MIKELUM-81859 format. One record per residue: residue in three letters; x, z, y of N, C-alpha, C, O, CB in turn; residue number from 0. Coordinates in steps of 0.05 Angstrom, whole numbers, plus 5000, padded with zeros to 4 digits. Glycine has a CB too. Layout:
! residues N
<r><residu>ALA</residu><n_px>X</n_px><n_pz>Z</n_pz><n_py>Y</n_py><ca_px>X</ca_px><ca_pz>Z</ca_pz><ca_py>Y</ca_py><c_px>X</c_px><c_pz>Z</c_pz><c_py>Y</c_py><o_px>X</o_px><o_pz>Z</o_pz><o_py>Y</o_py><cb_px>X</cb_px><cb_pz>Z</cb_pz><cb_py>Y</cb_py><num>NUM</num></r>
...
//
This chain:
! residues 64
<r><residu>MET</residu><n_px>5016</n_px><n_pz>4999</n_pz><n_py>4975</n_py><ca_px>4999</ca_px><ca_pz>5000</ca_pz><ca_py>5002</ca_py><c_px>5019</c_px><c_pz>5005</c_pz><c_py>5026</c_py><o_px>5027</o_px><o_pz>4983</o_pz><o_py>5036</o_py><cb_px>4976</cb_px><cb_pz>5026</cb_pz><cb_py>5001</cb_py><num>0</num></r>
<r><residu>GLY</residu><n_px>5026</n_px><n_pz>5020</n_pz><n_py>5034</n_py><ca_px>5046</ca_px><ca_pz>5024</ca_pz><ca_py>5055</ca_py><c_px>5037</c_px><c_pz>5025</c_pz><c_py>5082</c_py><o_px>5014</o_px><o_pz>5031</o_pz><o_py>5085</o_py><cb_px>5065</cb_px><cb_pz>5003</cb_pz><cb_py>5054</cb_py><num>1</num></r>
<r><residu>VAL</residu><n_px>5049</n_px><n_pz>5022</n_pz><n_py>5101</n_py><ca_px>5043</ca_px><ca_pz>5023</ca_pz><ca_py>5133</ca_py><c_px>5042</c_px><c_pz>4993</c_pz><c_py>5137</c_py><o_px>5043</o_px><o_pz>4988</o_pz><o_py>5161</o_py><cb_px>5068</cb_px><cb_pz>5039</cb_pz><cb_py>5154</cb_py><num>2</num></r>
<r><residu>ASP</residu><n_px>5041</n_px><n_pz>4979</n_pz><n_py>5127</n_py><ca_px>5037</ca_px><ca_pz>4942</ca_pz><ca_py>5132</ca_py><c_px>5007</c_px><c_pz>4942</c_pz><c_py>5132</c_py><o_px>4997</o_px><o_pz>4926</o_pz><o_py>5149</o_py><cb_px>5051</cb_px><cb_pz>4916</cb_pz><cb_py>5103</cb_py><num>3</num></r>
<r><residu>LEU</residu><n_px>4989</n_px><n_pz>4956</n_pz><n_py>5118</n_py><ca_px>4966</ca_px><ca_pz>4954</ca_pz><ca_py>5118</ca_py><c_px>4950</c_px><c_pz>4972</c_pz><c_py>5142</c_py><o_px>4927</o_px><o_pz>4966</o_pz><o_py>5150</o_py><cb_px>4961</cb_px><cb_pz>4960</cb_pz><cb_py>5092</cb_py><num>4</num></r>
<r><residu>ILE</residu><n_px>4964</n_px><n_pz>4991</n_pz><n_py>5152</n_py><ca_px>4955</ca_px><ca_pz>5006</ca_pz><ca_py>5169</ca_py><c_px>4956</c_px><c_pz>4991</c_pz><c_py>5199</c_py><o_px>4938</o_px><o_pz>4993</o_pz><o_py>5215</o_py><cb_px>4970</cb_px><cb_pz>5031</cb_pz><cb_py>5167</cb_py><num>5</num></r>
<r><residu>PHE</residu><n_px>4983</n_px><n_pz>4976</n_pz><n_py>5202</n_py><ca_px>4987</ca_px><ca_pz>4956</ca_pz><ca_py>5225</ca_py><c_px>4960</c_px><c_pz>4933</c_pz><c_py>5225</c_py><o_px>4945</o_px><o_pz>4928</o_pz><o_py>5243</o_py><cb_px>5018</cb_px><cb_pz>4939</cb_pz><cb_py>5219</cb_py><num>6</num></r>
<r><residu>ARG</residu><n_px>4962</n_px><n_pz>4922</n_pz><n_py>5199</n_py><ca_px>4947</ca_px><ca_pz>4901</ca_pz><ca_py>5202</ca_py><c_px>4915</c_px><c_pz>4909</c_pz><c_py>5213</c_py><o_px>4902</o_px><o_pz>4896</o_pz><o_py>5230</o_py><cb_px>4949</cb_px><cb_pz>4886</cb_pz><cb_py>5175</cb_py><num>7</num></r>
<r><residu>ILE</residu><n_px>4906</n_px><n_pz>4930</n_pz><n_py>5200</n_py><ca_px>4876</ca_px><ca_pz>4939</ca_pz><ca_py>5205</ca_py><c_px>4879</c_px><c_pz>4947</c_pz><c_py>5239</c_py><o_px>4863</o_px><o_pz>4939</o_pz><o_py>5255</o_py><cb_px>4865</cb_px><cb_pz>4969</cb_pz><cb_py>5181</cb_py><num>8</num></r>
<r><residu>ALA</residu><n_px>4900</n_px><n_pz>4962</n_pz><n_py>5247</n_py><ca_px>4903</ca_px><ca_pz>4963</ca_pz><ca_py>5276</ca_py><c_px>4901</c_px><c_pz>4940</c_pz><c_py>5295</c_py><o_px>4889</o_px><o_pz>4940</o_pz><o_py>5316</o_py><cb_px>4925</cb_px><cb_pz>4974</cb_pz><cb_py>5281</cb_py><num>9</num></r>
<r><residu>ALA</residu><n_px>4915</n_px><n_pz>4919</n_pz><n_py>5284</n_py><ca_px>4920</ca_px><ca_pz>4893</ca_pz><ca_py>5299</ca_py><c_px>4891</c_px><c_pz>4879</c_pz><c_py>5298</c_py><o_px>4885</o_px><o_pz>4866</o_pz><o_py>5318</o_py><cb_px>4945</cb_px><cb_pz>4873</cb_pz><cb_py>5285</cb_py><num>10</num></r>
<r><residu>ILE</residu><n_px>4873</n_px><n_pz>4881</n_pz><n_py>5279</n_py><ca_px>4850</ca_px><ca_pz>4874</ca_pz><ca_py>5279</ca_py><c_px>4832</c_px><c_pz>4886</c_pz><c_py>5293</c_py><o_px>4813</o_px><o_pz>4873</o_pz><o_py>5303</o_py><cb_px>4844</cb_px><cb_pz>4873</cb_pz><cb_py>5259</cb_py><num>11</num></r>
<r><residu>GLY</residu><n_px>4835</n_px><n_pz>4912</n_pz><n_py>5296</n_py><ca_px>4813</ca_px><ca_pz>4927</ca_pz><ca_py>5310</ca_py><c_px>4819</c_px><c_pz>4920</c_pz><c_py>5337</c_py><o_px>4800</o_px><o_pz>4916</o_pz><o_py>5352</o_py><cb_px>4811</cb_px><cb_pz>4961</cb_pz><cb_py>5305</cb_py><num>12</num></r>
<r><residu>ILE</residu><n_px>4847</n_px><n_pz>4917</n_pz><n_py>5348</n_py><ca_px>4851</ca_px><ca_pz>4913</ca_pz><ca_py>5377</ca_py><c_px>4837</c_px><c_pz>4881</c_pz><c_py>5386</c_py><o_px>4822</o_px><o_pz>4875</o_pz><o_py>5405</o_py><cb_px>4886</cb_px><cb_pz>4915</cb_pz><cb_py>5383</cb_py><num>13</num></r>
<r><residu>LEU</residu><n_px>4848</n_px><n_pz>4865</n_pz><n_py>5366</n_py><ca_px>4834</ca_px><ca_pz>4832</ca_pz><ca_py>5374</ca_py><c_px>4804</c_px><c_pz>4841</c_pz><c_py>5377</c_py><o_px>4794</o_px><o_pz>4838</o_pz><o_py>5399</o_py><cb_px>4838</cb_px><cb_pz>4802</cb_pz><cb_py>5344</cb_py><num>14</num></r>
<r><residu>VAL</residu><n_px>4792</n_px><n_pz>4851</n_pz><n_py>5360</n_py><ca_px>4762</ca_px><ca_pz>4854</ca_pz><ca_py>5361</ca_py><c_px>4751</c_px><c_pz>4867</c_pz><c_py>5382</c_py><o_px>4730</o_px><o_pz>4860</o_pz><o_py>5392</o_py><cb_px>4753</cb_px><cb_pz>4866</cb_pz><cb_py>5342</cb_py><num>15</num></r>
<r><residu>ALA</residu><n_px>4767</n_px><n_pz>4888</n_pz><n_py>5389</n_py><ca_px>4758</ca_px><ca_pz>4900</ca_pz><ca_py>5415</ca_py><c_px>4760</c_px><c_pz>4888</c_pz><c_py>5444</c_py><o_px>4748</o_px><o_pz>4896</o_pz><o_py>5464</o_py><cb_px>4770</cb_px><cb_pz>4921</cb_pz><cb_py>5415</cb_py><num>16</num></r>
<r><residu>ILE</residu><n_px>4784</n_px><n_pz>4863</n_pz><n_py>5442</n_py><ca_px>4793</ca_px><ca_pz>4856</ca_pz><ca_py>5463</ca_py><c_px>4771</c_px><c_pz>4828</c_pz><c_py>5463</c_py><o_px>4760</o_px><o_pz>4821</o_pz><o_py>5484</o_py><cb_px>4828</cb_px><cb_pz>4853</cb_pz><cb_py>5464</cb_py><num>17</num></r>
<r><residu>LEU</residu><n_px>4767</n_px><n_pz>4819</n_pz><n_py>5445</n_py><ca_px>4741</ca_px><ca_pz>4794</ca_pz><ca_py>5444</ca_py><c_px>4713</c_px><c_pz>4809</c_pz><c_py>5450</c_py><o_px>4697</o_px><o_pz>4797</o_pz><o_py>5465</o_py><cb_px>4738</cb_px><cb_pz>4778</cb_pz><cb_py>5407</cb_py><num>18</num></r>
<r><residu>ASN</residu><n_px>4708</n_px><n_pz>4831</n_pz><n_py>5442</n_py><ca_px>4684</ca_px><ca_pz>4841</ca_pz><ca_py>5445</ca_py><c_px>4678</c_px><c_pz>4845</c_pz><c_py>5479</c_py><o_px>4657</o_px><o_pz>4840</o_pz><o_py>5492</o_py><cb_px>4684</cb_px><cb_pz>4867</cb_pz><cb_py>5427</cb_py><num>19</num></r>
<r><residu>SER</residu><n_px>4705</n_px><n_pz>4854</n_pz><n_py>5489</n_py><ca_px>4692</ca_px><ca_pz>4868</ca_pz><ca_py>5518</ca_py><c_px>4696</c_px><c_pz>4839</c_pz><c_py>5533</c_py><o_px>4683</o_px><o_pz>4833</o_pz><o_py>5553</o_py><cb_px>4713</cb_px><cb_pz>4901</cb_pz><cb_py>5535</cb_py><num>20</num></r>
<r><residu>LEU</residu><n_px>4716</n_px><n_pz>4821</n_pz><n_py>5523</n_py><ca_px>4714</ca_px><ca_pz>4797</ca_pz><ca_py>5543</ca_py><c_px>4686</c_px><c_pz>4775</c_pz><c_py>5543</c_py><o_px>4677</o_px><o_pz>4760</o_pz><o_py>5561</o_py><cb_px>4741</cb_px><cb_pz>4780</cb_pz><cb_py>5536</cb_py><num>21</num></r>
<r><residu>LEU</residu><n_px>4673</n_px><n_pz>4779</n_pz><n_py>5510</n_py><ca_px>4645</ca_px><ca_pz>4770</ca_pz><ca_py>5513</ca_py><c_px>4623</c_px><c_pz>4778</c_pz><c_py>5519</c_py><o_px>4603</o_px><o_pz>4764</o_pz><o_py>5522</o_py><cb_px>4638</cb_px><cb_pz>4764</cb_pz><cb_py>5497</cb_py><num>22</num></r>
<r><residu>GLU</residu><n_px>4624</n_px><n_pz>4807</n_pz><n_py>5522</n_py><ca_px>4603</ca_px><ca_pz>4818</ca_pz><ca_py>5539</ca_py><c_px>4601</c_px><c_pz>4820</c_pz><c_py>5562</c_py><o_px>4580</o_px><o_pz>4823</o_pz><o_py>5573</o_py><cb_px>4598</cb_px><cb_pz>4838</cb_pz><cb_py>5536</cb_py><num>23</num></r>
<r><residu>GLN</residu><n_px>4630</n_px><n_pz>4816</n_pz><n_py>5577</n_py><ca_px>4632</ca_px><ca_pz>4812</ca_pz><ca_py>5604</ca_py><c_px>4624</c_px><c_pz>4792</c_pz><c_py>5618</c_py><o_px>4620</o_px><o_pz>4791</o_pz><o_py>5642</o_py><cb_px>4651</cb_px><cb_pz>4813</cb_pz><cb_py>5609</cb_py><num>24</num></r>
<r><residu>THR</residu><n_px>4619</n_px><n_pz>4768</n_pz><n_py>5596</n_py><ca_px>4609</ca_px><ca_pz>4738</ca_pz><ca_py>5602</ca_py><c_px>4586</c_px><c_pz>4737</c_pz><c_py>5597</c_py><o_px>4577</o_px><o_pz>4714</o_pz><o_py>5600</o_py><cb_px>4621</cb_px><cb_pz>4717</cb_pz><cb_py>5588</cb_py><num>25</num></r>
<r><residu>GLY</residu><n_px>4568</n_px><n_pz>4757</n_pz><n_py>5588</n_py><ca_px>4540</ca_px><ca_pz>4754</ca_pz><ca_py>5580</ca_py><c_px>4536</c_px><c_pz>4748</c_pz><c_py>5553</c_py><o_px>4512</o_px><o_pz>4746</o_pz><o_py>5546</o_py><cb_px>4526</cb_px><cb_pz>4736</cb_pz><cb_py>5595</cb_py><num>26</num></r>
<r><residu>ARG</residu><n_px>4556</n_px><n_pz>4742</n_pz><n_py>5532</n_py><ca_px>4547</ca_px><ca_pz>4729</ca_pz><ca_py>5506</ca_py><c_px>4550</c_px><c_pz>4755</c_pz><c_py>5489</c_py><o_px>4569</o_px><o_pz>4758</o_pz><o_py>5474</o_py><cb_px>4567</cb_px><cb_pz>4702</cb_pz><cb_py>5495</cb_py><num>27</num></r>
<r><residu>LYS</residu><n_px>4529</n_px><n_pz>4775</n_pz><n_py>5493</n_py><ca_px>4526</ca_px><ca_pz>4798</ca_pz><ca_py>5476</ca_py><c_px>4526</c_px><c_pz>4795</c_pz><c_py>5446</c_py><o_px>4542</o_px><o_pz>4807</o_pz><o_py>5432</o_py><cb_px>4503</cb_px><cb_pz>4811</cb_pz><cb_py>5482</cb_py><num>28</num></r>
<r><residu>GLU</residu><n_px>4505</n_px><n_pz>4779</n_pz><n_py>5437</n_py><ca_px>4500</ca_px><ca_pz>4770</ca_pz><ca_py>5410</ca_py><c_px>4526</c_px><c_pz>4760</c_pz><c_py>5395</c_py><o_px>4530</o_px><o_pz>4766</o_pz><o_py>5372</o_py><cb_px>4479</cb_px><cb_pz>4748</cb_pz><cb_py>5410</cb_py><num>29</num></r>
<r><residu>VAL</residu><n_px>4547</n_px><n_pz>4741</n_pz><n_py>5412</n_py><ca_px>4564</ca_px><ca_pz>4732</ca_pz><ca_py>5397</ca_py><c_px>4588</c_px><c_pz>4755</c_pz><c_py>5396</c_py><o_px>4605</o_px><o_pz>4755</o_pz><o_py>5378</o_py><cb_px>4571</cb_px><cb_pz>4703</cb_pz><cb_py>5407</cb_py><num>30</num></r>
<r><residu>ALA</residu><n_px>4588</n_px><n_pz>4773</n_pz><n_py>5415</n_py><ca_px>4603</ca_px><ca_pz>4795</ca_pz><ca_py>5411</ca_py><c_px>4595</c_px><c_pz>4814</c_pz><c_py>5390</c_py><o_px>4612</o_px><o_pz>4827</o_pz><o_py>5379</o_py><cb_px>4606</cb_px><cb_pz>4808</cb_pz><cb_py>5433</cb_py><num>31</num></r>
<r><residu>LEU</residu><n_px>4572</n_px><n_pz>4816</n_pz><n_py>5385</n_py><ca_px>4565</ca_px><ca_pz>4834</ca_pz><ca_py>5362</ca_py><c_px>4571</c_px><c_pz>4823</c_pz><c_py>5333</c_py><o_px>4574</o_px><o_pz>4836</o_pz><o_py>5312</o_py><cb_px>4535</cb_px><cb_pz>4840</cb_pz><cb_py>5363</cb_py><num>32</num></r>
<r><residu>MET</residu><n_px>4571</n_px><n_pz>4792</n_pz><n_py>5337</n_py><ca_px>4579</ca_px><ca_pz>4777</ca_pz><ca_py>5313</ca_py><c_px>4611</c_px><c_pz>4783</c_pz><c_py>5305</c_py><o_px>4623</o_px><o_pz>4789</o_pz><o_py>5285</o_py><cb_px>4575</cb_px><cb_pz>4745</cb_pz><cb_py>5319</cb_py><num>33</num></r>
<r><residu>THR</residu><n_px>4618</n_px><n_pz>4778</n_pz><n_py>5334</n_py><ca_px>4652</ca_px><ca_pz>4786</ca_pz><ca_py>5324</ca_py><c_px>4661</c_px><c_pz>4809</c_pz><c_py>5314</c_py><o_px>4683</o_px><o_pz>4810</o_pz><o_py>5303</o_py><cb_px>4671</cb_px><cb_pz>4784</cb_pz><cb_py>5343</cb_py><num>34</num></r>
<r><residu>THR</residu><n_px>4643</n_px><n_pz>4834</n_pz><n_py>5320</n_py><ca_px>4649</ca_px><ca_pz>4857</ca_pz><ca_py>5310</ca_py><c_px>4646</c_px><c_pz>4864</c_pz><c_py>5285</c_py><o_px>4662</o_px><o_pz>4876</o_pz><o_py>5270</o_py><cb_px>4640</cb_px><cb_pz>4872</cb_pz><cb_py>5321</cb_py><num>35</num></r>
<r><residu>VAL</residu><n_px>4624</n_px><n_pz>4856</n_pz><n_py>5280</n_py><ca_px>4611</ca_px><ca_pz>4854</ca_pz><ca_py>5248</ca_py><c_px>4631</c_px><c_pz>4838</c_pz><c_py>5236</c_py><o_px>4642</o_px><o_pz>4854</o_pz><o_py>5222</o_py><cb_px>4580</cb_px><cb_pz>4839</cb_pz><cb_py>5243</cb_py><num>36</num></r>
<r><residu>ILE</residu><n_px>4644</n_px><n_pz>4811</n_pz><n_py>5233</n_py><ca_px>4660</ca_px><ca_pz>4803</ca_pz><ca_py>5223</ca_py><c_px>4687</c_px><c_pz>4813</c_pz><c_py>5224</c_py><o_px>4701</o_px><o_pz>4806</o_pz><o_py>5204</o_py><cb_px>4658</cb_px><cb_pz>4784</cb_pz><cb_py>5229</cb_py><num>37</num></r>
<r><residu>GLY</residu><n_px>4696</n_px><n_pz>4827</n_pz><n_py>5239</n_py><ca_px>4724</ca_px><ca_pz>4841</ca_pz><ca_py>5242</ca_py><c_px>4716</c_px><c_pz>4867</c_pz><c_py>5223</c_py><o_px>4734</o_px><o_pz>4877</o_pz><o_py>5210</o_py><cb_px>4734</cb_px><cb_pz>4850</cb_pz><cb_py>5280</cb_py><num>38</num></r>
<r><residu>LEU</residu><n_px>4690</n_px><n_pz>4877</n_pz><n_py>5220</n_py><ca_px>4691</ca_px><ca_pz>4898</ca_pz><ca_py>5202</ca_py><c_px>4689</c_px><c_pz>4889</c_pz><c_py>5172</c_py><o_px>4695</o_px><o_pz>4903</o_pz><o_py>5152</o_py><cb_px>4670</cb_px><cb_pz>4915</cb_pz><cb_py>5209</cb_py><num>39</num></r>
<r><residu>VAL</residu><n_px>4680</n_px><n_pz>4868</n_pz><n_py>5173</n_py><ca_px>4678</ca_px><ca_pz>4859</ca_pz><ca_py>5145</ca_py><c_px>4700</c_px><c_pz>4852</c_pz><c_py>5128</c_py><o_px>4702</o_px><o_pz>4853</o_pz><o_py>5103</o_py><cb_px>4662</cb_px><cb_pz>4839</cb_pz><cb_py>5144</cb_py><num>40</num></r>
<r><residu>ILE</residu><n_px>4723</n_px><n_pz>4841</n_pz><n_py>5150</n_py><ca_px>4750</ca_px><ca_pz>4833</ca_pz><ca_py>5143</ca_py><c_px>4766</c_px><c_pz>4854</c_pz><c_py>5134</c_py><o_px>4778</o_px><o_pz>4852</o_pz><o_py>5112</o_py><cb_px>4763</cb_px><cb_pz>4822</cb_pz><cb_py>5164</cb_py><num>41</num></r>
<r><residu>ILE</residu><n_px>4767</n_px><n_pz>4878</n_pz><n_py>5150</n_py><ca_px>4774</ca_px><ca_pz>4907</ca_pz><ca_py>5144</ca_py><c_px>4767</c_px><c_pz>4918</c_pz><c_py>5121</c_py><o_px>4783</o_px><o_pz>4927</o_pz><o_py>5105</o_py><cb_px>4764</cb_px><cb_pz>4924</cb_pz><cb_py>5163</cb_py><num>42</num></r>
<r><residu>LEU</residu><n_px>4740</n_px><n_pz>4918</n_pz><n_py>5117</n_py><ca_px>4726</ca_px><ca_pz>4926</ca_pz><ca_py>5093</ca_py><c_px>4739</c_px><c_pz>4912</c_pz><c_py>5062</c_py><o_px>4743</o_px><o_pz>4923</o_pz><o_py>5040</o_py><cb_px>4695</cb_px><cb_pz>4916</cb_pz><cb_py>5100</cb_py><num>43</num></r>
<r><residu>LEU</residu><n_px>4744</n_px><n_pz>4884</n_pz><n_py>5069</n_py><ca_px>4754</ca_px><ca_pz>4868</ca_pz><ca_py>5043</ca_py><c_px>4782</c_px><c_pz>4875</c_pz><c_py>5038</c_py><o_px>4791</o_px><o_pz>4877</o_pz><o_py>5015</o_py><cb_px>4751</cb_px><cb_pz>4836</cb_pz><cb_py>5045</cb_py><num>44</num></r>
<r><residu>MET</residu><n_px>4798</n_px><n_pz>4880</n_pz><n_py>5060</n_py><ca_px>4827</ca_px><ca_pz>4892</ca_pz><ca_py>5059</ca_py><c_px>4825</c_px><c_pz>4917</c_pz><c_py>5047</c_py><o_px>4843</o_px><o_pz>4922</o_pz><o_py>5031</o_py><cb_px>4841</cb_px><cb_pz>4895</cb_pz><cb_py>5086</cb_py><num>45</num></r>
<r><residu>VAL</residu><n_px>4811</n_px><n_pz>4932</n_pz><n_py>5051</n_py><ca_px>4810</ca_px><ca_pz>4964</ca_pz><ca_py>5038</ca_py><c_px>4795</c_px><c_pz>4965</c_pz><c_py>5013</c_py><o_px>4798</o_px><o_pz>4983</o_pz><o_py>4996</o_py><cb_px>4794</cb_px><cb_pz>4986</cb_pz><cb_py>5059</cb_py><num>46</num></r>
<r><residu>SER</residu><n_px>4782</n_px><n_pz>4947</n_pz><n_py>5011</n_py><ca_px>4767</ca_px><ca_pz>4946</ca_pz><ca_py>4979</ca_py><c_px>4789</c_px><c_pz>4936</c_pz><c_py>4956</c_py><o_px>4792</o_px><o_pz>4946</o_pz><o_py>4934</o_py><cb_px>4739</cb_px><cb_pz>4920</cb_pz><cb_py>4979</cb_py><num>47</num></r>
<r><residu>LYS</residu><n_px>4805</n_px><n_pz>4913</n_pz><n_py>4969</n_py><ca_px>4826</ca_px><ca_pz>4906</ca_pz><ca_py>4949</ca_py><c_px>4847</c_px><c_pz>4933</c_pz><c_py>4942</c_py><o_px>4856</o_px><o_pz>4937</o_pz><o_py>4919</o_py><cb_px>4846</cb_px><cb_pz>4880</cb_pz><cb_py>4963</cb_py><num>48</num></r>
<r><residu>GLU</residu><n_px>4850</n_px><n_pz>4945</n_pz><n_py>4956</n_py><ca_px>4869</ca_px><ca_pz>4965</ca_pz><ca_py>4960</ca_py><c_px>4854</c_px><c_pz>4993</c_pz><c_py>4943</c_py><o_px>4869</o_px><o_pz>5009</o_pz><o_py>4932</o_py><cb_px>4874</cb_px><cb_pz>4970</cb_pz><cb_py>4996</cb_py><num>49</num></r>
<r><residu>ILE</residu><n_px>4833</n_px><n_pz>4996</n_pz><n_py>4943</n_py><ca_px>4819</ca_px><ca_pz>5007</ca_pz><ca_py>4925</ca_py><c_px>4817</c_px><c_pz>5004</c_pz><c_py>4893</c_py><o_px>4823</o_px><o_pz>5020</o_pz><o_py>4875</o_py><cb_px>4799</cb_px><cb_pz>5004</cb_pz><cb_py>4935</cb_py><num>50</num></r>
<r><residu>VAL</residu><n_px>4806</n_px><n_pz>4973</n_pz><n_py>4892</n_py><ca_px>4810</ca_px><ca_pz>4969</ca_pz><ca_py>4871</ca_py><c_px>4842</c_px><c_pz>4972</c_pz><c_py>4855</c_py><o_px>4847</o_px><o_pz>4980</o_pz><o_py>4833</o_py><cb_px>4799</cb_px><cb_pz>4948</cb_pz><cb_py>4871</cb_py><num>51</num></r>
<r><residu>ASN</residu><n_px>4857</n_px><n_pz>4963</n_pz><n_py>4874</n_py><ca_px>4884</ca_px><ca_pz>4970</ca_pz><ca_py>4858</ca_py><c_px>4890</c_px><c_pz>5000</c_pz><c_py>4847</c_py><o_px>4897</o_px><o_pz>5005</o_pz><o_py>4824</o_py><cb_px>4909</cb_px><cb_pz>4963</cb_pz><cb_py>4877</cb_py><num>52</num></r>
<r><residu>LEU</residu><n_px>4883</n_px><n_pz>5021</n_pz><n_py>4871</n_py><ca_px>4884</ca_px><ca_pz>5050</ca_pz><ca_py>4860</ca_py><c_px>4869</c_px><c_pz>5054</c_pz><c_py>4835</c_py><o_px>4879</o_px><o_pz>5067</o_pz><o_py>4817</o_py><cb_px>4873</cb_px><cb_pz>5071</cb_pz><cb_py>4881</cb_py><num>53</num></r>
<r><residu>PHE</residu><n_px>4843</n_px><n_pz>5043</n_pz><n_py>4831</n_py><ca_px>4826</ca_px><ca_pz>5050</ca_pz><ca_py>4808</ca_py><c_px>4844</c_px><c_pz>5041</c_pz><c_py>4781</c_py><o_px>4851</o_px><o_pz>5054</o_pz><o_py>4762</o_py><cb_px>4795</cb_px><cb_pz>5032</cb_pz><cb_py>4809</cb_py><num>54</num></r>
<r><residu>ASN</residu><n_px>4850</n_px><n_pz>5011</n_pz><n_py>4790</n_py><ca_px>4874</ca_px><ca_pz>5003</ca_pz><ca_py>4758</ca_py><c_px>4889</c_px><c_pz>5018</c_pz><c_py>4758</c_py><o_px>4891</o_px><o_pz>5029</o_pz><o_py>4736</o_py><cb_px>4893</cb_px><cb_pz>4975</cb_pz><cb_py>4754</cb_py><num>55</num></r>
<r><residu>THR</residu><n_px>4908</n_px><n_pz>5029</n_pz><n_py>4777</n_py><ca_px>4935</ca_px><ca_pz>5046</ca_pz><ca_py>4770</ca_py><c_px>4919</c_px><c_pz>5068</c_pz><c_py>4758</c_py><o_px>4928</o_px><o_pz>5073</o_pz><o_py>4735</o_py><cb_px>4958</cb_px><cb_pz>5056</cb_pz><cb_py>4799</cb_py><num>56</num></r>
<r><residu>VAL</residu><n_px>4901</n_px><n_pz>5081</n_pz><n_py>4764</n_py><ca_px>4896</ca_px><ca_pz>5106</ca_pz><ca_py>4753</ca_py><c_px>4879</c_px><c_pz>5105</c_pz><c_py>4723</c_py><o_px>4875</o_px><o_pz>5124</o_pz><o_py>4708</o_py><cb_px>4881</cb_px><cb_pz>5121</cb_pz><cb_py>4776</cb_py><num>57</num></r>
<r><residu>LYS</residu><n_px>4873</n_px><n_pz>5080</n_pz><n_py>4721</n_py><ca_px>4858</ca_px><ca_pz>5071</ca_pz><ca_py>4696</ca_py><c_px>4881</c_px><c_pz>5071</c_pz><c_py>4675</c_py><o_px>4878</o_px><o_pz>5083</o_pz><o_py>4653</o_py><cb_px>4842</cb_px><cb_pz>5039</cb_pz><cb_py>4699</cb_py><num>58</num></r>
<r><residu>SER</residu><n_px>4904</n_px><n_pz>5059</n_pz><n_py>4682</n_py><ca_px>4929</ca_px><ca_pz>5046</ca_pz><ca_py>4670</ca_py><c_px>4940</c_px><c_pz>5076</c_pz><c_py>4662</c_py><o_px>4947</o_px><o_pz>5080</o_pz><o_py>4638</o_py><cb_px>4950</cb_px><cb_pz>5024</cb_pz><cb_py>4692</cb_py><num>59</num></r>
<r><residu>LEU</residu><n_px>4944</n_px><n_pz>5099</n_pz><n_py>4686</n_py><ca_px>4958</ca_px><ca_pz>5119</ca_pz><ca_py>4679</ca_py><c_px>4937</c_px><c_pz>5141</c_pz><c_py>4655</c_py><o_px>4945</o_px><o_pz>5158</o_pz><o_py>4640</o_py><cb_px>4966</cb_px><cb_pz>5133</cb_pz><cb_py>4710</cb_py><num>60</num></r>
<r><residu>PHE</residu><n_px>4919</n_px><n_pz>5133</n_pz><n_py>4658</n_py><ca_px>4903</ca_px><ca_pz>5153</ca_pz><ca_py>4634</ca_py><c_px>4899</c_px><c_pz>5141</c_pz><c_py>4607</c_py><o_px>4893</o_px><o_pz>5157</o_pz><o_py>4589</o_py><cb_px>4872</cb_px><cb_pz>5160</cb_pz><cb_py>4643</cb_py><num>61</num></r>
<r><residu>GLN</residu><n_px>4902</n_px><n_pz>5116</n_pz><n_py>4601</n_py><ca_px>4900</ca_px><ca_pz>5102</ca_pz><ca_py>4576</ca_py><c_px>4919</c_px><c_pz>5114</c_pz><c_py>4561</c_py><o_px>4939</o_px><o_pz>5124</o_pz><o_py>4570</o_py><cb_px>4904</cb_px><cb_pz>5073</cb_pz><cb_py>4577</cb_py><num>62</num></r>
<r><residu>PHE</residu><n_px>4912</n_px><n_pz>5112</n_pz><n_py>4530</n_py><ca_px>4933</ca_px><ca_pz>5120</ca_pz><ca_py>4515</ca_py><c_px>4944</c_px><c_pz>5098</c_pz><c_py>4496</c_py><o_px>4964</o_px><o_pz>5102</o_pz><o_py>4482</o_py><cb_px>4926</cb_px><cb_pz>5144</cb_pz><cb_py>4501</cb_py><num>63</num></r>
//
């Protein structure tokens, strides 16, 4: 896992926050909301891959 995942999540969060504020200032609140949702989905997919890896590691650890 490592620090790389944390930096990628932070970078996506910063980009989504900047895009969200820019889009809301221009009056495109619906597009800003969709940008936020897409950013959240991307982060959840990244984290879910790591959770699957964790479960596979625990499963292989306790197999006989």
